[in-house]
N, CA, C and O atoms as a Tripos MOL2 file, in Angstrom:
@<TRIPOS>MOLECULE
protein
  296   295    74     0     0
PROTEIN
NO_CHARGES

@<TRIPOS>ATOM
      1 N           0.8460   -1.1730    0.0000 N.3       1 MET1
      2 CA          0.0000    0.0000    0.0000 C.3       1 MET1
      3 C           0.8970    1.2440    0.0000 C.2       1 MET1
      4 O           1.8560    1.3330    0.7660 O.2       1 MET1
      5 N           0.5680    2.1880   -0.8630 N.am      2 LYS2
      6 CA          1.3450    3.4300   -0.9680 C.3       2 LYS2
      7 C           1.0730    4.3360    0.2370 C.2       2 LYS2
      8 O          -0.0740    4.4870    0.6570 O.2       2 LYS2
      9 N           2.1120    4.9250    0.7800 N.am      3 GLN3
     10 CA          1.9690    5.8440    1.9050 C.3       3 GLN3
     11 C           1.6040    7.2280    1.3680 C.2       3 GLN3
     12 O           2.2200    7.7120    0.4180 O.2       3 GLN3
     13 N           0.6040    7.8610    1.9750 N.am      4 ILE4
     14 CA          0.1390    9.1830    1.5550 C.3       4 ILE4
     15 C           0.2400   10.1630    2.7190 C.2       4 ILE4
     16 O           0.4660    9.7620    3.8610 O.2       4 ILE4
     17 N           0.0710   11.4440    2.4230 N.am      5 THR5
     18 CA          0.0640   12.4520    3.4840 C.3       5 THR5
     19 C          -1.3750   12.7450    3.8910 C.2       5 THR5
     20 O          -2.3130   12.4040    3.1700 O.2       5 THR5
     21 N          -1.5380   13.3570    5.0150 N.am      6 ILE6
     22 CA         -2.8760   13.7210    5.4860 C.3       6 ILE6
     23 C          -3.5250   14.7110    4.5140 C.2       6 ILE6
     24 O          -4.7490   14.7360    4.3820 O.2       6 ILE6
     25 N          -2.7190   15.5200    3.8390 N.am      7 TYR7
     26 CA         -3.2560   16.5070    2.8990 C.3       7 TYR7
     27 C          -3.8810   15.8480    1.6750 C.2       7 TYR7
     28 O          -4.7870   16.4170    1.0660 O.2       7 TYR7
     29 N          -3.4130   14.6560    1.3040 N.am      8 ASP8
     30 CA         -4.0340   13.8980    0.2160 C.3       8 ASP8
     31 C          -5.4250   13.4160    0.6140 C.2       8 ASP8
     32 O          -6.3030   13.2670   -0.2360 O.2       8 ASP8
     33 N          -5.6190   13.1800    1.8800 N.am      9 LEU9
     34 CA         -6.8730   12.6190    2.3920 C.3       9 LEU9
     35 C          -7.9140   13.6850    2.7470 C.2       9 LEU9
     36 O          -9.1100   13.3950    2.7250 O.2       9 LEU9
     37 N          -7.4940   14.8920    3.0680 N.am     10 LEU10
     38 CA         -8.4180   15.9400    3.5310 C.3      10 LEU10
     39 C          -9.6360   16.1550    2.6350 C.2      10 LEU10
     40 O         -10.7360   16.2990    3.1680 O.2      10 LEU10
     41 N          -9.5100   16.1850    1.3090 N.am     11 PRO11
     42 CA        -10.6990   16.4160    0.4740 C.3      11 PRO11
     43 C         -11.7610   15.3210    0.5850 C.2      11 PRO11
     44 O         -12.9170   15.5430    0.2240 O.2      11 PRO11
     45 N         -11.3830   14.1610    1.0740 N.am     12 LEU12
     46 CA        -12.3100   13.0350    1.1810 C.3      12 LEU12
     47 C         -13.0030   12.9430    2.5360 C.2      12 LEU12
     48 O         -13.9600   12.1840    2.6910 O.2      12 LEU12
     49 N         -12.5320   13.7040    3.5130 N.am     13 LEU13
     50 CA        -13.0620   13.6230    4.8770 C.3      13 LEU13
     51 C         -14.2460   14.5470    5.0970 C.2      13 LEU13
     52 O         -14.3860   15.5750    4.4330 O.2      13 LEU13
     53 N         -15.0970   14.1640    6.0400 N.am     14 LYS14
     54 CA        -16.1920   15.0310    6.4610 C.3      14 LYS14
     55 C         -15.6450   16.2410    7.1940 C.2      14 LYS14
     56 O         -14.5150   16.2320    7.6830 O.2      14 LYS14
     57 N         -16.4570   17.2750    7.2630 N.am     15 LYS15
     58 CA        -16.1180   18.4750    8.0200 C.3      15 LYS15
     59 C         -15.7790   18.0880    9.4650 C.2      15 LYS15
     60 O         -16.4630   17.2610   10.0680 O.2      15 LYS15
     61 N         -14.7350   18.6830   10.0050 N.am     16 GLY16
     62 CA        -14.3080   18.3860   11.3700 C.3      16 GLY16
     63 C         -12.8640   18.8160   11.5660 C.2      16 GLY16
     64 O         -12.4570   19.8850   11.1120 O.2      16 GLY16
     65 N         -12.0910   17.9710   12.2490 N.am     17 TRP17
     66 CA        -10.6930   18.2620   12.5560 C.3      17 TRP17
     67 C          -9.8800   16.9860   12.4410 C.2      17 TRP17
     68 O         -10.4090   15.8940   12.6530 O.2      17 TRP17
     69 N          -8.5970   17.1080   12.1070 N.am     18 VAL18
     70 CA         -7.6750   15.9780   12.1460 C.3      18 VAL18
     71 C          -6.4450   16.3880   12.9510 C.2      18 VAL18
     72 O          -6.0530   17.5550   12.9630 O.2      18 VAL18
     73 N          -5.8500   15.4140   13.6180 N.am     19 ALA19
     74 CA         -4.6360   15.6650   14.3990 C.3      19 ALA19
     75 C          -3.8810   14.3580   14.5670 C.2      19 ALA19
     76 O          -4.4620   13.2740   14.5140 O.2      19 ALA19
     77 N          -2.5870   14.4810   14.7690 N.am     20 TYR20
     78 CA         -1.7130   13.3310   14.9790 C.3      20 TYR20
     79 C          -1.5030   13.1490   16.4720 C.2      20 TYR20
     80 O          -1.2070   14.1030   17.1920 O.2      20 TYR20
     81 N          -1.6580   11.9140   16.9280 N.am     21 SER21
     82 CA         -1.5290   11.6510   18.3540 C.3      21 SER21
     83 C          -1.0360   10.2240   18.5780 C.2      21 SER21
     84 O          -1.7000    9.2660   18.1800 O.2      21 SER21
     85 N           0.1090   10.0840   19.2050 N.am     22 LYS22
     86 CA          0.6380    8.7570   19.5560 C.3      22 LYS22
     87 C           0.7250    7.8130   18.3530 C.2      22 LYS22
     88 O           0.1760    6.7120   18.3930 O.2      22 LYS22
     89 N           1.3920    8.2220   17.3110 N.am     23 ASP23
     90 CA          1.6550    7.3970   16.1260 C.3      23 ASP23
     91 C           0.4790    7.1950   15.1740 C.2      23 ASP23
     92 O           0.5870    6.3970   14.2440 O.2      23 ASP23
     93 N          -0.6350    7.8880   15.3740 N.am     24 TYR24
     94 CA         -1.8020    7.7420   14.5020 C.3      24 TYR24
     95 C          -2.4310    9.0900   14.1860 C.2      24 TYR24
     96 O          -2.3910   10.0090   15.0050 O.2      24 TYR24
     97 N          -3.0140    9.2060   12.9940 N.am     25 TRP25
     98 CA         -3.8340   10.3540   12.6260 C.3      25 TRP25
     99 C          -5.2660   10.0500   13.0370 C.2      25 TRP25
    100 O          -5.7490    8.9370   12.8300 O.2      25 TRP25
    101 N          -5.9450   11.0270   13.6150 N.am     26 TYR26
    102 CA         -7.3370   10.8770   14.0340 C.3      26 TYR26
    103 C          -8.1950   11.9650   13.4050 C.2      26 TYR26
    104 O          -7.7380   13.0890   13.1930 O.2      26 TYR26
    105 N          -9.4530   11.6160   13.1070 N.am     27 TRP27
    106 CA        -10.4570   12.5830   12.6770 C.3      27 TRP27
    107 C         -11.3890   12.8150   13.8580 C.2      27 TRP27
    108 O         -11.7690   11.8680   14.5470 O.2      27 TRP27
    109 N         -11.7580   14.0740   14.0960 N.am     28 PHE28
    110 CA        -12.6490   14.4550   15.1980 C.3      28 PHE28
    111 C         -13.8260   15.2380   14.6340 C.2      28 PHE28
    112 O         -13.6600   16.0200   13.6970 O.2      28 PHE28
    113 N         -15.0160   15.0330   15.1990 N.am     29 ASP29
    114 CA        -16.1820   15.7810   14.7200 C.3      29 ASP29
    115 C         -16.2010   17.2180   15.2520 C.2      29 ASP29
    116 O         -16.7610   18.1110   14.6170 O.2      29 ASP29
    117 N         -15.5920   17.4330   16.4080 N.am     30 LYS30
    118 CA        -15.4830   18.7690   17.0000 C.3      30 LYS30
    119 C         -14.0070   19.0470   17.3090 C.2      30 LYS30
    120 O         -13.1900   18.1270   17.3360 O.2      30 LYS30
    121 N         -13.6770   20.3090   17.5390 N.am     31 LYS31
    122 CA        -12.2840   20.6630   17.8230 C.3      31 LYS31
    123 C         -11.8310   19.9760   19.1120 C.2      31 LYS31
    124 O         -12.4280   20.1940   20.1660 O.2      31 LYS31
    125 N         -10.7870   19.1510   19.0420 N.am     32 PRO32
    126 CA        -10.3060   18.4700   20.2420 C.3      32 PRO32
    127 C          -9.4220   19.3930   21.0750 C.2      32 PRO32
    128 O          -8.9750   20.4400   20.6060 O.2      32 PRO32
    129 N          -9.1840   18.9910   22.2980 N.am     33 ARG33
    130 CA         -8.2500   19.7430   23.1400 C.3      33 ARG33
    131 C          -7.0060   18.8870   23.3140 C.2      33 ARG33
    132 O          -7.0730   17.6580   23.3400 O.2      33 ARG33
    133 N          -5.8770   19.5590   23.4320 N.am     34 TYR34
    134 CA         -4.6040   18.8570   23.5920 C.3      34 TYR34
    135 C          -4.2870   18.7290   25.0710 C.2      34 TYR34
    136 O          -4.2900   19.7250   25.7950 O.2      34 TYR34
    137 N          -4.0180   17.5330   25.5220 N.am     35 ASP35
    138 CA         -3.6530   17.2590   26.9140 C.3      35 ASP35
    139 C          -2.1310   17.2420   27.0080 C.2      35 ASP35
    140 O          -1.4890   16.2750   26.5960 O.2      35 ASP35
    141 N          -1.5590   18.3120   27.5490 N.am     36 GLU36
    142 CA         -0.0960   18.4450   27.6650 C.3      36 GLU36
    143 C           0.5090   17.3080   28.5000 C.2      36 GLU36
    144 O           1.5760   16.7900   28.1690 O.2      36 GLU36
    145 N          -0.1690   16.9310   29.5660 N.am     37 TYR37
    146 CA          0.3550   15.9100   30.4670 C.3      37 TYR37
    147 C           0.4700   14.5460   29.7810 C.2      37 TYR37
    148 O           1.5010   13.8810   29.8740 O.2      37 TYR37
    149 N          -0.6020   14.1380   29.0910 N.am     38 MET38
    150 CA         -0.6300   12.8350   28.4310 C.3      38 MET38
    151 C          -0.0270   12.8710   27.0240 C.2      38 MET38
    152 O           0.3880   11.8380   26.4980 O.2      38 MET38
    153 N           0.0190   14.0590   26.4200 N.am     39 GLY39
    154 CA          0.5610   14.1890   25.0750 C.3      39 GLY39
    155 C          -0.3570   13.6490   23.9990 C.2      39 GLY39
    156 O           0.1010   13.1360   22.9770 O.2      39 GLY39
    157 N          -1.6750   13.7660   24.2350 N.am     40 VAL40
    158 CA         -2.6590   13.2630   23.2690 C.3      40 VAL40
    159 C          -3.7860   14.2780   23.0740 C.2      40 VAL40
    160 O          -3.9530   15.2000   23.8730 O.2      40 VAL40
    161 N          -4.5550   14.0940   22.0000 N.am     41 TRP41
    162 CA         -5.7360   14.9130   21.7210 C.3      41 TRP41
    163 C          -6.9650   14.2210   22.2960 C.2      41 TRP41
    164 O          -7.0600   12.9940   22.2620 O.2      41 TRP41
    165 N          -7.9150   15.0080   22.8280 N.am     42 HIS42
    166 CA         -9.1410   14.4490   23.4070 C.3      42 HIS42
    167 C         -10.3690   15.0700   22.7680 C.2      42 HIS42
    168 O         -10.4460   16.2810   22.5640 O.2      42 HIS42
    169 N         -11.3260   14.2100   22.4580 N.am     43 CYS43
    170 CA        -12.6270   14.6430   21.9450 C.3      43 CYS43
    171 C         -13.5680   13.4540   22.1060 C.2      43 CYS43
    172 O         -13.1260   12.3050   22.0960 O.2      43 CYS43
    173 N         -14.8520   13.7230   22.2540 N.am     44 ARG44
    174 CA        -15.8270   12.6460   22.4520 C.3      44 ARG44
    175 C         -15.8400   11.6810   21.2700 C.2      44 ARG44
    176 O         -15.8340   10.4650   21.4650 O.2      44 ARG44
    177 N         -15.8580   12.2070   20.0500 N.am     45 THR45
    178 CA        -15.9060   11.3670   18.8560 C.3      45 THR45
    179 C         -14.5990   11.4610   18.0870 C.2      45 THR45
    180 O         -14.2020   12.5420   17.6520 O.2      45 THR45
    181 N         -13.9350   10.3280   17.9230 N.am     46 SER46
    182 CA        -12.7030   10.3060   17.1340 C.3      46 SER46
    183 C         -12.6240    8.9880   16.3670 C.2      46 SER46
    184 O         -13.1340    7.9580   16.8080 O.2      46 SER46
    185 N         -11.9730    9.0500   15.2090 N.am     47 VAL47
    186 CA        -11.7920    7.8680   14.3700 C.3      47 VAL47
    187 C         -10.3310    7.8210   13.9350 C.2      47 VAL47
    188 O          -9.7950    8.8130   13.4410 O.2      47 VAL47
    189 N          -9.6970    6.6890   14.1150 N.am     48 SER48
    190 CA         -8.3090    6.5320   13.6720 C.3      48 SER48
    191 C          -8.2940    6.3620   12.1610 C.2      48 SER48
    192 O          -8.9460    5.4670   11.6230 O.2      48 SER48
    193 N          -7.5560    7.2130   11.4860 N.am     49 LEU49
    194 CA         -7.4710    7.1500   10.0290 C.3      49 LEU49
    195 C          -6.4310    6.1440    9.5590 C.2      49 LEU49
    196 O          -6.4480    5.7460    8.3940 O.2      49 LEU49
    197 N          -5.5370    5.7290   10.4270 N.am     50 ASN50
    198 CA         -4.4920    4.7800   10.0540 C.3      50 ASN50
    199 C          -5.0130    3.3580    9.9220 C.2      50 ASN50
    200 O          -4.2810    2.4810    9.4650 O.2      50 ASN50
    201 N          -6.2450    3.1100   10.3060 N.am     51 ILE51
    202 CA         -6.8370    1.7820   10.1410 C.3      51 ILE51
    203 C          -7.0340    1.4850    8.6580 C.2      51 ILE51
    204 O          -6.8080    0.3630    8.2060 O.2      51 ILE51
    205 N          -7.4550    2.4980    7.9060 N.am     52 CYS52
    206 CA         -7.7600    2.3170    6.4850 C.3      52 CYS52
    207 C          -6.6950    2.8460    5.5440 C.2      52 CYS52
    208 O          -6.6430    2.4360    4.3840 O.2      52 CYS52
    209 N          -5.8490    3.7400    6.0130 N.am     53 PHE53
    210 CA         -4.8760    4.3980    5.1530 C.3      53 PHE53
    211 C          -3.4800    4.3230    5.7580 C.2      53 PHE53
    212 O          -3.3230    4.3300    6.9790 O.2      53 PHE53
    213 N          -2.4870    4.2520    4.9120 N.am     54 LYS54
    214 CA         -1.0990    4.2770    5.3590 C.3      54 LYS54
    215 C          -0.6420    5.7340    5.2620 C.2      54 LYS54
    216 O          -0.2310    6.1960    4.1970 O.2      54 LYS54
    217 N          -0.7180    6.4480    6.3800 N.am     55 LEU55
    218 CA         -0.4400    7.8840    6.4140 C.3      55 LEU55
    219 C           0.9370    8.1830    6.9910 C.2      55 LEU55
    220 O           1.3720    7.5590    7.9590 O.2      55 LEU55
    221 N           1.6010    9.1340    6.3890 N.am     56 LYS56
    222 CA          2.9020    9.5800    6.8900 C.3      56 LYS56
    223 C           2.7180   10.3800    8.1810 C.2      56 LYS56
    224 O           1.7100   11.0620    8.3640 O.2      56 LYS56
    225 N           3.6850   10.2870    9.0490 N.am     57 ALA57
    226 CA          3.6900   11.0940   10.2730 C.3      57 ALA57
    227 C           3.9830   12.5470    9.8990 C.2      57 ALA57
    228 O           4.6670   12.8060    8.9090 O.2      57 ALA57
    229 N           3.4750   13.4890   10.6800 N.am     58 PRO58
    230 CA          3.7660   14.8920   10.3820 C.3      58 PRO58
    231 C           5.2150   15.2310   10.7340 C.2      58 PRO58
    232 O           5.8490   14.5390   11.5310 O.2      58 PRO58
    233 N           5.7210   16.2890   10.1400 N.am     59 LYS59
    234 CA          7.0830   16.7340   10.4430 C.3      59 LYS59
    235 C           7.0990   17.6880   11.6270 C.2      59 LYS59
    236 O           8.1650   18.0920   12.0910 O.2      59 LYS59
    237 N           5.9200   18.0470   12.1140 N.am     60 CYS60
    238 CA          5.8090   18.9700   13.2480 C.3      60 CYS60
    239 C           5.5330   18.1890   14.5370 C.2      60 CYS60
    240 O           5.3260   16.9760   14.5030 O.2      60 CYS60
    241 N           5.5320   18.8820   15.6490 N.am     61 ALA61
    242 CA          5.1860   18.2750   16.9370 C.3      61 ALA61
    243 C           3.6980   17.9270   16.9580 C.2      61 ALA61
    244 O           2.9100   18.5320   16.2310 O.2      61 ALA61
    245 N           3.3140   16.9640   17.7770 N.am     62 TRP62
    246 CA          1.9130   16.5360   17.8580 C.3      62 TRP62
    247 C           0.9760   17.6980   18.0950 C.2      62 TRP62
    248 O          -0.0540   17.8280   17.4340 O.2      62 TRP62
    249 N           1.3440   18.5540   19.0580 N.am     63 LYS63
    250 CA          0.4330   19.6390   19.4280 C.3      63 LYS63
    251 C           0.2770   20.6640   18.3140 C.2      63 LYS63
    252 O          -0.6320   21.4920   18.3670 O.2      63 LYS63
    253 N           1.1450   20.6270   17.3050 N.am     64 ASP64
    254 CA          1.0460   21.5410   16.1670 C.3      64 ASP64
    255 C           0.4060   20.8870   14.9450 C.2      64 ASP64
    256 O           0.3570   21.4990   13.8780 O.2      64 ASP64
    257 N          -0.0830   19.6570   15.0820 N.am     65 SER65
    258 CA         -0.6100   18.9110   13.9350 C.3      65 SER65
    259 C          -2.0990   19.1220   13.6740 C.2      65 SER65
    260 O          -2.6230   18.5880   12.6970 O.2      65 SER65
    261 N          -2.7900   19.8770   14.5100 N.am     66 LEU66
    262 CA         -4.2320   20.0580   14.3650 C.3      66 LEU66
    263 C          -4.5720   20.8140   13.0790 C.2      66 LEU66
    264 O          -4.0300   21.8860   12.8120 O.2      66 LEU66
    265 N          -5.4860   20.2320   12.2830 N.am     67 ILE67
    266 CA         -5.9100   20.8230   11.0120 C.3      67 ILE67
    267 C          -7.4330   20.8240   10.9590 C.2      67 ILE67
    268 O          -8.0620   19.8070   11.2510 O.2      67 ILE67
    269 N          -8.0220   21.9370   10.5950 N.am     68 LYS68
    270 CA         -9.4700   22.0310   10.4310 C.3      68 LYS68
    271 C          -9.8280   21.5000    9.0470 C.2      68 LYS68
    272 O          -9.2220   21.8940    8.0510 O.2      68 LYS68
    273 N         -10.8190   20.6010    8.9860 N.am     69 VAL69
    274 CA        -11.2830   20.0450    7.7180 C.3      69 VAL69
    275 C         -12.5530   20.7930    7.3330 C.2      69 VAL69
    276 O         -13.5780   20.6950    8.0090 O.2      69 VAL69
    277 N         -12.4710   21.5330    6.2460 N.am     70 GLU70
    278 CA        -13.6510   22.2560    5.7620 C.3      70 GLU70
    279 C         -13.6070   22.2650    4.2430 C.2      70 GLU70
    280 O         -12.5370   22.2300    3.6360 O.2      70 GLU70
    281 N         -14.7730   22.3110    3.6460 N.am     71 HIS71
    282 CA        -14.8840   22.3060    2.1990 C.3      71 HIS71
    283 C         -15.6590   23.5320    1.7780 C.2      71 HIS71
    284 O         -16.6790   23.8530    2.3890 O.2      71 HIS71
    285 N         -15.2090   24.2190    0.7620 N.am     72 LYS72
    286 CA        -15.8330   25.4670    0.3260 C.3      72 LYS72
    287 C         -17.2630   25.2800   -0.1560 C.2      72 LYS72
    288 O         -18.0550   26.2200   -0.0840 O.2      72 LYS72
    289 N         -17.6220   24.0900   -0.6490 N.am     73 GLU73
    290 CA        -18.9820   23.8320   -1.1410 C.3      73 GLU73
    291 C         -20.0020   23.7980   -0.0160 C.2      73 GLU73
    292 O         -21.1820   24.0540   -0.2530 O.2      73 GLU73
    293 N         -19.5750   23.4880    1.2100 N.am     74 GLU74
    294 CA        -20.4950   23.3240    2.3430 C.3      74 GLU74
    295 C         -20.9270   24.6480    2.9010 C.2      74 GLU74
    296 O         -21.7010   24.6910    3.8580 O.2      74 GLU74
@<TRIPOS>BOND
     1     1     2 1
     2     2     3 1
     3     3     4 2
     4     3     5 am
     5     5     6 1
     6     6     7 1
     7     7     8 2
     8     7     9 am
     9     9    10 1
    10    10    11 1
    11    11    12 2
    12    11    13 am
    13    13    14 1
    14    14    15 1
    15    15    16 2
    16    15    17 am
    17    17    18 1
    18    18    19 1
    19    19    20 2
    20    19    21 am
    21    21    22 1
    22    22    23 1
    23    23    24 2
    24    23    25 am
    25    25    26 1
    26    26    27 1
    27    27    28 2
    28    27    29 am
    29    29    30 1
    30    30    31 1
    31    31    32 2
    32    31    33 am
    33    33    34 1
    34    34    35 1
    35    35    36 2
    36    35    37 am
    37    37    38 1
    38    38    39 1
    39    39    40 2
    40    39    41 am
    41    41    42 1
    42    42    43 1
    43    43    44 2
    44    43    45 am
    45    45    46 1
    46    46    47 1
    47    47    48 2
    48    47    49 am
    49    49    50 1
    50    50    51 1
    51    51    52 2
    52    51    53 am
    53    53    54 1
    54    54    55 1
    55    55    56 2
    56    55    57 am
    57    57    58 1
    58    58    59 1
    59    59    60 2
    60    59    61 am
    61    61    62 1
    62    62    63 1
    63    63    64 2
    64    63    65 am
    65    65    66 1
    66    66    67 1
    67    67    68 2
    68    67    69 am
    69    69    70 1
    70    70    71 1
    71    71    72 2
    72    71    73 am
    73    73    74 1
    74    74    75 1
    75    75    76 2
    76    75    77 am
    77    77    78 1
    78    78    79 1
    79    79    80 2
    80    79    81 am
    81    81    82 1
    82    82    83 1
    83    83    84 2
    84    83    85 am
    85    85    86 1
    86    86    87 1
    87    87    88 2
    88    87    89 am
    89    89    90 1
    90    90    91 1
    91    91    92 2
    92    91    93 am
    93    93    94 1
    94    94    95 1
    95    95    96 2
    96    95    97 am
    97    97    98 1
    98    98    99 1
    99    99   100 2
   100    99   101 am
   101   101   102 1
   102   102   103 1
   103   103   104 2
   104   103   105 am
   105   105   106 1
   106   106   107 1
   107   107   108 2
   108   107   109 am
   109   109   110 1
   110   110   111 1
   111   111   112 2
   112   111   113 am
   113   113   114 1
   114   114   115 1
   115   115   116 2
   116   115   117 am
   117   117   118 1
   118   118   119 1
   119   119   120 2
   120   119   121 am
   121   121   122 1
   122   122   123 1
   123   123   124 2
   124   123   125 am
   125   125   126 1
   126   126   127 1
   127   127   128 2
   128   127   129 am
   129   129   130 1
   130   130   131 1
   131   131   132 2
   132   131   133 am
   133   133   134 1
   134   134   135 1
   135   135   136 2
   136   135   137 am
   137   137   138 1
   138   138   139 1
   139   139   140 2
   140   139   141 am
   141   141   142 1
   142   142   143 1
   143   143   144 2
   144   143   145 am
   145   145   146 1
   146   146   147 1
   147   147   148 2
   148   147   149 am
   149   149   150 1
   150   150   151 1
   151   151   152 2
   152   151   153 am
   153   153   154 1
   154   154   155 1
   155   155   156 2
   156   155   157 am
   157   157   158 1
   158   158   159 1
   159   159   160 2
   160   159   161 am
   161   161   162 1
   162   162   163 1
   163   163   164 2
   164   163   165 am
   165   165   166 1
   166   166   167 1
   167   167   168 2
   168   167   169 am
   169   169   170 1
   170   170   171 1
   171   171   172 2
   172   171   173 am
   173   173   174 1
   174   174   175 1
   175   175   176 2
   176   175   177 am
   177   177   178 1
   178   178   179 1
   179   179   180 2
   180   179   181 am
   181   181   182 1
   182   182   183 1
   183   183   184 2
   184   183   185 am
   185   185   186 1
   186   186   187 1
   187   187   188 2
   188   187   189 am
   189   189   190 1
   190   190   191 1
   191   191   192 2
   192   191   193 am
   193   193   194 1
   194   194   195 1
   195   195   196 2
   196   195   197 am
   197   197   198 1
   198   198   199 1
   199   199   200 2
   200   199   201 am
   201   201   202 1
   202   202   203 1
   203   203   204 2
   204   203   205 am
   205   205   206 1
   206   206   207 1
   207   207   208 2
   208   207   209 am
   209   209   210 1
   210   210   211 1
   211   211   212 2
   212   211   213 am
   213   213   214 1
   214   214   215 1
   215   215   216 2
   216   215   217 am
   217   217   218 1
   218   218   219 1
   219   219   220 2
   220   219   221 am
   221   221   222 1
   222   222   223 1
   223   223   224 2
   224   223   225 am
   225   225   226 1
   226   226   227 1
   227   227   228 2
   228   227   229 am
   229   229   230 1
   230   230   231 1
   231   231   232 2
   232   231   233 am
   233   233   234 1
   234   234   235 1
   235   235   236 2
   236   235   237 am
   237   237   238 1
   238   238   239 1
   239   239   240 2
   240   239   241 am
   241   241   242 1
   242   242   243 1
   243   243   244 2
   244   243   245 am
   245   245   246 1
   246   246   247 1
   247   247   248 2
   248   247   249 am
   249   249   250 1
   250   250   251 1
   251   251   252 2
   252   251   253 am
   253   253   254 1
   254   254   255 1
   255   255   256 2
   256   255   257 am
   257   257   258 1
   258   258   259 1
   259   259   260 2
   260   259   261 am
   261   261   262 1
   262   262   263 1
   263   263   264 2
   264   263   265 am
   265   265   266 1
   266   266   267 1
   267   267   268 2
   268   267   269 am
   269   269   270 1
   270   270   271 1
   271   271   272 2
   272   271   273 am
   273   273   274 1
   274   274   275 1
   275   275   276 2
   276   275   277 am
   277   277   278 1
   278   278   279 1
   279   279   280 2
   280   279   281 am
   281   281   282 1
   282   282   283 1
   283   283   284 2
   284   283   285 am
   285   285   286 1
   286   286   287 1
   287   287   288 2
   288   287   289 am
   289   289   290 1
   290   290   291 1
   291   291   292 2
   292   291   293 am
   293   293   294 1
   294   294   295 1
   295   295   296 2
@<TRIPOS>SUBSTRUCTURE
     1 MET1         2 RESIDUE 1 A MET
     2 LYS2         6 RESIDUE 1 A LYS
     3 GLN3        10 RESIDUE 1 A GLN
     4 ILE4        14 RESIDUE 1 A ILE
     5 THR5        18 RESIDUE 1 A THR
     6 ILE6        22 RESIDUE 1 A ILE
     7 TYR7        26 RESIDUE 1 A TYR
     8 ASP8        30 RESIDUE 1 A ASP
     9 LEU9        34 RESIDUE 1 A LEU
    10 LEU10       38 RESIDUE 1 A LEU
    11 PRO11       42 RESIDUE 1 A PRO
    12 LEU12       46 RESIDUE 1 A LEU
    13 LEU13       50 RESIDUE 1 A LEU
    14 LYS14       54 RESIDUE 1 A LYS
    15 LYS15       58 RESIDUE 1 A LYS
    16 GLY16       62 RESIDUE 1 A GLY
    17 TRP17       66 RESIDUE 1 A TRP
    18 VAL18       70 RESIDUE 1 A VAL
    19 ALA19       74 RESIDUE 1 A ALA
    20 TYR20       78 RESIDUE 1 A TYR
    21 SER21       82 RESIDUE 1 A SER
    22 LYS22       86 RESIDUE 1 A LYS
    23 ASP23       90 RESIDUE 1 A ASP
    24 TYR24       94 RESIDUE 1 A TYR
    25 TRP25       98 RESIDUE 1 A TRP
    26 TYR26      102 RESIDUE 1 A TYR
    27 TRP27      106 RESIDUE 1 A TRP
    28 PHE28      110 RESIDUE 1 A PHE
    29 ASP29      114 RESIDUE 1 A ASP
    30 LYS30      118 RESIDUE 1 A LYS
    31 LYS31      122 RESIDUE 1 A LYS
    32 PRO32      126 RESIDUE 1 A PRO
    33 ARG33      130 RESIDUE 1 A ARG
    34 TYR34      134 RESIDUE 1 A TYR
    35 ASP35      138 RESIDUE 1 A ASP
    36 GLU36      142 RESIDUE 1 A GLU
    37 TYR37      146 RESIDUE 1 A TYR
    38 MET38      150 RESIDUE 1 A MET
    39 GLY39      154 RESIDUE 1 A GLY
    40 VAL40      158 RESIDUE 1 A VAL
    41 TRP41      162 RESIDUE 1 A TRP
    42 HIS42      166 RESIDUE 1 A HIS
    43 CYS43      170 RESIDUE 1 A CYS
    44 ARG44      174 RESIDUE 1 A ARG
    45 THR45      178 RESIDUE 1 A THR
    46 SER46      182 RESIDUE 1 A SER
    47 VAL47      186 RESIDUE 1 A VAL
    48 SER48      190 RESIDUE 1 A SER
    49 LEU49      194 RESIDUE 1 A LEU
    50 ASN50      198 RESIDUE 1 A ASN
    51 ILE51      202 RESIDUE 1 A ILE
    52 CYS52      206 RESIDUE 1 A CYS
    53 PHE53      210 RESIDUE 1 A PHE
    54 LYS54      214 RESIDUE 1 A LYS
    55 LEU55      218 RESIDUE 1 A LEU
    56 LYS56      222 RESIDUE 1 A LYS
    57 ALA57      226 RESIDUE 1 A ALA
    58 PRO58      230 RESIDUE 1 A PRO
    59 LYS59      234 RESIDUE 1 A LYS
    60 CYS60      238 RESIDUE 1 A CYS
    61 ALA61      242 RESIDUE 1 A ALA
    62 TRP62      246 RESIDUE 1 A TRP
    63 LYS63      250 RESIDUE 1 A LYS
    64 ASP64      254 RESIDUE 1 A ASP
    65 SER65      258 RESIDUE 1 A SER
    66 LEU66      262 RESIDUE 1 A LEU
    67 ILE67      266 RESIDUE 1 A ILE
    68 LYS68      270 RESIDUE 1 A LYS
    69 VAL69      274 RESIDUE 1 A VAL
    70 GLU70      278 RESIDUE 1 A GLU
    71 HIS71      282 RESIDUE 1 A HIS
    72 LYS72      286 RESIDUE 1 A LYS
    73 GLU73      290 RESIDUE 1 A GLU
    74 GLU74      294 RESIDUE 1 A GLU
């Protein structure tokens, strides 16, 4: 399976947020909060994107990986 970046996947995702946390990319329905102590993102609804896709890790720190997913048509 070819490895892709999160930016390749963004146009296919529903409106929400994505962030990298503990070796995986996650999609969130609402803006998550970053837990400095645990080093992870928290939100009620999250889906691991690495289950279906082989995604590259970001070049930035975890806490800087948060991206808003929005589409101009919506």
